[in-house]
C-alpha positions, 0 to 999 in steps of 0.5 A: 500500500502506498505511503500516504505520508509521502505519496499523493494517492490517485484514483488509479491507486485506489482502484488498484488497491480495491481491485476495481476499475478507475471508473468505479472509484470515480462513481463511488467518489461522486456518489452518482445515484444514477450509476452507483446503484449498478455497483454491487454493495460489496464492491462499493464498501470495498472502495470506501474501506480503501479510501478510509484506510489510506486517507485519500482526498479527491484532487480539488484542482482536477475537479476545477479543471474539468468544471465539476463544481457543485456550487457548494461552499463548506463551513467548518467551525473549530468551536461548536456554534449551534447552539453555543455560549459563543453563538453571539460572537460567531453569528455575525461571521455566519450572517456575512457568509450567508449574505455573500453566498446568497448573492453569489448563488452558492449553497452552504454546507455546514460540516458537523460530523467532525469528531472531537480528538484530545479536546479539539475538533479536527477537519480531517477524519476517516469520514470527512466529506470535504470533497462534497464542497468546492471549497471551505471556510474555516472559523475558530480562534485556534486552528491547528497548523498541521491541518492548515498545512495539509489543506495547502499541500493538497491544494484544497481551496479554503479561506480562514476567517481570521489571520493565520500564520502557522502552516508552513506557507501563506494561509488564505484569510480575511482577518481584522487588523487588531494590531493597528486598532490597538495601537490607535487606542493606546495613542488616544490614551497617551493623548489624554495623559495616561502614562501608567498603562497595562495590557490585560489578557493572554497576548499569546496563543491565537494570532488575534491575541498576539496581534493585539499585544504586538499593537500595544507594544508597538506604541507603548513599548516593551517595558509596559506591564502585561498582566495575564488573566489565565485562571485568575479571578478579576479581583486579583487582576484588579489588585495587580493593577492598583498595586502598580498604580495603573490608570488605564487597562487595555483588556484583550477579552471584553468579557474580562473587561466586564468582570474587571469593571464589576470587581472595581464596582464592588471595591468602590473603585470608579470606572473610569474615574480611578481606572480607565478600561479599554476593551480590545474587541468583542466578547467571545464568551457571554458578558452581559453589561450596560457599559459602553466600553471605549476601544474597538469592535471587530468587523465580523460580518464584513470578515465573513462576507469578504472571506466568502468572496475571496473563496469564490475568487480563488475557485474562479481563478481570479485570486491567488490561493495564498491571498490575505486581507486585513480589515480595519476595526471599528473604533468606539469612543465609549465612556470608559477612557478619560484623562487620568486624575490630575490631568 
C-alpha cells in the first residue's frame, strides 16, 4: 500500500488497491445515484474501506479543471456554534457568509460530523466529506497548523476567517487588523495623559491575541506591564493593577473587561474615574453589561462576507490561493477612557 505520508494517492491507486476499475472509484467518489446503484454493495464498501484506510482526498484542482463544481461552499467551525455560549460572537461571521453566498448563488454546507480528538475538533477524519464542497471556510480562534498545512499541500481551496500564520506557507484569510486598532487606542490614551498603562489578557496563543499585544507594544513599548488573566479571578487582576498604580487597562477579552469593571464596582473603585478600561474587541464568551466600553469592535460580518468572496475568487481563478486581507476595526469612543486624575 502506498505511503500516504509521502505519496499523493490517485484514483488509479485506489482502484488498484480495491481491485476495481478507475471508473468505479470515480462513481463511488461522486456518489452518482444514477450509476452507483449498478455497483454491487460489496464492491462499493470495498472502495470506501480503501479510501478510509489510506486517507485519500479527491484532487480539488482536477475537479476545477474539468468544471465539476457543485456550487457548494463548506463551513467548518473549530468551536461548536449551534447552539453555543459563543453563538453571539460567531453569528455575525455566519450572517456575512450567508449574505455573500446568497448573492453569489452558492449553497452552504455546514460540516458537523467532525469528531472531537484530545479536546479539539479536527477537519480531517476517516469520514470527512470535504470533497462534497468546492471549497471551505474555516472559523475558530485556534486552528491547528498541521491541518492548515495539509489543506495547502493538497491544494484544497479554503479561506480562514481570521489571520493565520502557522502552516508552513501563506494561509488564505480575511482577518481584522487588531494590531493597528490597538495601537490607535493606546495613542488616544497617551493623548489624554495616561502614562501608567497595562495590557490585560493572554497576548499569546491565537494570532488575534498576539496581534493585539504586538499593537500595544508597538506604541507603548516593551517595558509596559502585561498582566495575564489565565485562571485568575478579576479581583486579583484588579489588585495587580492598583498595586502598580495603573490608570488605564487595555483588556484583550471584553468579557474580562466586564468582570474587571464589576470587581472595581464592588471595591468602590470608579470606572473610569480611578481606572480607565479599554476593551480590545468583542466578547467571545457571554458578558452581559450596560457599559459602553471605549476601544474597538471587530468587523465580523464584513470578515465573513469578504472571506466568502475571496473563496469564490480563488475557485474562479481570479485570486491567488495564498491571498490575505486585513480589515480595519471599528473604533468606539465609549465612556470608559478619560484623562487620568490630575490631568
